[in-house]
SEKOLZA-201638 format. One line per 2 residues: number of its first residue (from 1); their letters; for each residue x, y, z of C-alpha. Coordinates in steps of 0.5 Angstrom, whole numbers, plus 500, padded with zeros to 3 digits. Example, Ala and Ser with C-alpha at 12.3 -4.5 7.8 and 13.67 -1.06 7.14 Angstrom:
# SEKOLZA-201638
1 = AS = 525:491:516; 527:498:514
//
This chain:
# SEKOLZA-201638
1 = MP = 565:479:159; 563:475:151
3 = VE = 565:478:146; 559:482:142
5 = RI = 559:478:136; 557:482:130
7 = VL = 554:479:122; 556:484:116
9 = PK = 552:485:111; 554:486:104
11 = PA = 555:492:104; 556:493:111
13 = PA = 552:500:113; 556:506:115
15 = AM = 553:506:122; 558:498:124
17 = AQ = 564:501:121; 563:508:126
19 = RA = 562:502:131; 568:499:130
21 = AD = 572:506:130; 568:508:137
23 = AL = 571:501:139; 578:503:137
25 = RR = 578:510:140; 576:507:147
27 = KS = 582:503:146; 579:497:146
29 = LV = 580:490:140; 577:489:134
31 = VM = 576:483:131; 575:484:123
33 = PT = 576:480:116; 580:482:112
35 = ET = 580:480:105; 586:476:107
37 = VY = 585:472:114; 582:475:120
39 = GC = 586:480:124; 585:483:131
41 = AA = 585:491:131; 587:497:135
43 = LA = 589:504:135; 596:504:132
45 = SD = 597:512:136; 596:508:143
47 = AG = 601:504:146; 596:502:151
49 = AM = 593:498:146; 599:496:142
51 = ER = 601:492:148; 594:489:149
53 = LA = 594:487:141; 601:483:143
55 = VT = 598:480:148; 592:477:145
57 = VG = 594:475:139; 601:472:142
59 = GK = 605:477:139; 610:480:144
61 = GR = 615:483:141; 612:483:133
63 = AF = 612:488:129; 605:490:127
65 = AL = 602:493:119; 599:499:120
67 = HV = 593:499:115; 591:506:112
69 = GD = 586:508:106; 589:510:101
71 = VD = 596:511:099; 598:518:100
73 = SA = 596:516:107; 602:511:107
75 = RA = 607:515:104; 606:520:111
77 = LG = 607:515:114; 613:512:110
79 = DF = 619:514:106; 617:511:099
81 = SD = 623:514:096; 625:507:094
83 = LR = 621:507:086; 621:499:087
85 = AT = 616:500:093; 613:506:089
87 = RL = 612:501:084; 609:495:088
89 = AA = 605:500:091; 601:503:085
91 = RY = 601:495:082; 597:491:089
93 = WP = 595:496:093; 590:496:096
95 = GP = 591:488:097; 594:483:100
97 = LT = 602:487:100; 604:490:107
99 = LV = 612:494:105; 617:495:110
101 = VP = 619:503:109; 623:507:112
103 = SL = 619:511:117; 618:518:117
105 = LR = 615:518:126; 621:515:128
107 = AT = 629:516:125; 632:510:124
109 = ET = 626:505:124; 622:502:119
111 = IG = 614:501:119; 610:496:116
113 = VR = 604:499:112; 598:497:108
115 = VP = 593:499:104; 588:492:105
117 = AH = 583:492:100; 577:489:104
119 = AF = 571:494:103; 569:494:111
121 = VQ = 576:495:113; 576:501:109
123 = QV = 571:504:111; 574:504:119
125 = VH = 580:507:117; 575:512:115
127 = AL = 571:513:120; 577:513:124
129 = GE = 581:518:120; 588:515:122
131 = PI = 591:508:122; 590:502:125
133 = AI = 594:496:127; 591:489:124
135 = AA = 596:483:126; 594:477:123
137 = IG = 590:472:127; 592:465:128
139 = TQ = 600:462:125; 603:459:119
141 = DH = 599:452:120; 592:454:122
143 = WA = 591:462:119; 583:465:121
145 = VT = 580:464:115; 572:465:119
147 = LD = 571:468:126; 569:462:130
149 = DA = 577:461:128; 579:467:130
151 = IA = 576:467:137; 578:461:138
153 = SL = 585:462:137; 586:469:140
155 = FA = 590:470:146; 585:474:150
157 = EV = 578:476:150; 577:481:146
159 = EL = 570:486:146; 568:486:139
161 = AF = 568:482:133; 565:483:126
163 = DG = 563:476:122; 565:477:114
165 = GR = 563:470:113; 570:466:110
167 = TP = 576:472:108; 577:470:100
169 = IG = 584:469:101; 586:465:106
171 = TP = 593:466:108; 597:474:111
173 = ST = 599:479:105; 606:478:103
175 = VV = 611:482:106; 617:486:102
177 = RC = 622:490:106; 624:495:101
179 = TG = 629:498:105; 636:495:103
181 = PA = 641:494:097; 636:487:095
183 = LE = 628:487:096; 626:482:102
185 = TL = 621:477:102; 620:477:110
187 = RE = 613:473:109; 610:469:102
189 = GI = 603:470:101; 598:469:095
191 = LG = 604:474:091; 610:470:091
193 = RA = 617:472:090; 618:471:083
195 = EL = 612:476:081; 614:482:087
197 = MS = 621:482:085; 620:482:077
199 = TS = 613:488:078; 619:491:083
201 = AA = 624:492:078; 625:498:072
203 = TV = 625:493:066; 631:493:060
205 = LF = 628:490:054; 631:487:047
207 = VC = 629:486:042; 631:482:035
209 = TG = 627:478:030; 627:471:032
211 = NT = 628:472:040; 633:466:040
213 = CR = 640:468:037; 642:476:039
215 = SP = 636:478:043; 637:472:049
217 = MA = 644:473:049; 644:481:050
219 = EA = 640:480:056; 644:475:059
221 = IA = 650:479:057; 647:485:061
223 = RA = 645:481:066; 651:478:068
225 = AI = 655:485:067; 650:489:072
227 = SK = 651:483:077; 659:484:077
229 = RL = 658:491:078; 654:491:084
231 = GC = 657:485:087; 651:480:087
233 = EP = 649:474:084; 646:474:076
235 = NE = 638:471:079; 640:477:085
237 = VE = 639:483:079; 631:483:080
239 = AR = 631:484:087; 636:490:086
241 = GI = 632:495:082; 633:491:075
243 = RF = 630:487:070; 632:485:063
245 = AS = 629:481:058; 628:480:051
247 = AG = 623:479:045; 622:478:038
249 = TG = 620:482:033; 618:477:027
251 = TM = 617:470:032; 611:466:037
253 = DG = 613:464:044; 616:458:046
255 = VP = 622:457:042; 628:455:045
257 = AS = 635:459:044; 639:456:038
259 = PG = 645:452:038; 651:457:037
261 = SL = 647:462:042; 648:457:048
263 = AA = 655:455:046; 658:462:044
265 = SA = 654:464:051; 656:458:055
267 = EQ = 664:460:053; 662:466:058
269 = GL = 659:462:063; 653:464:061
271 = DL = 647:459:061; 641:460:056
273 = SS = 638:453:056; 632:455:059
275 = HQ = 630:461:054; 624:460:051
277 = ST = 622:466:045; 618:471:046
279 = AL = 613:475:041; 614:483:041
281 = RG = 608:485:044; 606:493:045
283 = ES = 603:492:053; 611:489:055
285 = AR = 614:494:051; 611:500:053
287 = KA = 612:498:060; 619:498:059
289 = AQ = 624:503:062; 628:502:056
291 = VL = 628:498:049; 635:496:046
293 = CL = 634:494:038; 639:489:036
295 = SQ = 638:493:029; 635:498:025
297 = SH = 630:494:022; 627:492:030
299 = LE = 627:499:032; 622:500:027
301 = AV = 618:494:028; 618:497:035
303 = LD = 616:504:033; 611:502:028
305 = LA = 607:498:034; 608:503:039
307 = PD = 610:510:036; 609:512:043
309 = LE = 616:509:044; 620:514:041
311 = GR = 626:516:045; 626:510:050
313 = AV = 627:505:044; 634:506:041
315 = LL = 639:502:038; 643:497:043
317 = RK = 650:500:039; 650:508:041
319 = DG = 654:509:035; 648:508:030
321 = GD = 650:501:028; 646:494:027
323 = IS = 649:487:031; 650:483:026
325 = DP = 645:477:025; 648:470:026
327 = YG = 643:466:025; 645:460:020
329 = GS = 652:461:022; 659:458:025
331 = LA = 660:459:032; 666:464:030
333 = VY = 661:468:028; 656:467:033
335 = RR = 662:469:037; 663:475:034
337 = TR = 656:477:035; 656:475:042
339 = DQ = 662:480:042; 660:486:039
341 = IA = 654:486:043; 658:486:050
343 = EA = 662:491:048; 655:495:046
345 = VA = 653:493:053; 659:496:057
347 = SR = 659:502:054; 650:502:057
349 = VD = 652:500:064; 652:506:067
351 = EW = 646:509:064; 643:502:068
353 = MA = 646:503:075; 643:510:074
355 = LL = 635:506:074; 636:503:080
357 = PK = 634:506:087; 640:509:091
359 = NA = 641:504:096; 641:499:092
361 = RR = 648:501:088; 651:499:095
//
């Protein structure tokens, strides 16, 4: 039987979504557009339909993401106690991100779940009243971005297909596993790994004046201290759930670290050569879990800019003292500042460990 093709107007009438939902209830497979690529949908709760889906898309043994209408529905399927998953969902859903989390349906298993942004898929999910599995159609070399692409790429016929024109993104959703000590990017789509790791992590922001001497050293020293505690490389710290950054109260963007900071840090195996200064902004400061100021004047500047940060913005030194400014001094002066920072950082490592999800502390 040839596939029935239905052109989707914008917006699609509710009757079309109901037509798709009814077909899925009959255990039929339905091809439909998403914001990423065309997908083949099946009723997730029916084992027979899921087996047909695997045959039709050539995905035997492949796990298919469940598509739901909102975050609350996703939480009914998977365990989102890992704050990294919660942050990613808050930032990117609805959208082109699939999160793999521990399943609440079957112990010891994981589940892939996504809240799609495509209006018609949302309509179908709500009309059906339960999750649907949608398999991206195509291969890494040629994803189905039109209905003709999709039909030509299937390994078996389907009964019903909806034509929504060319999909806007053109690559499948990014897939991130949130089950181990470090987040894993299983498939990279329009959302890149670096952006996702940064978004998922709790940010600790160090603040000084120029963001070329003290705060860059504090950022690097803190990252090294946490990586040592976790037993991972410094560049893996964000994937564990914590991000260290720095900014200046009286600087412009794009100034490199000072020669003294470069040299003093290099003696400890820390490389500041890629550092570029960032001007302190209220928006970025408010997103931080903790703002650590190198001196009292920096703390005052932060609170003048963002008074609501009181309590989250504190001095790096727990005794209330300032970290001395080495600007213009000799290498010996920079070493003393570096060592002051290292001592203050060591006193806060336990606090930062508490910001990590429990499974990231292993």
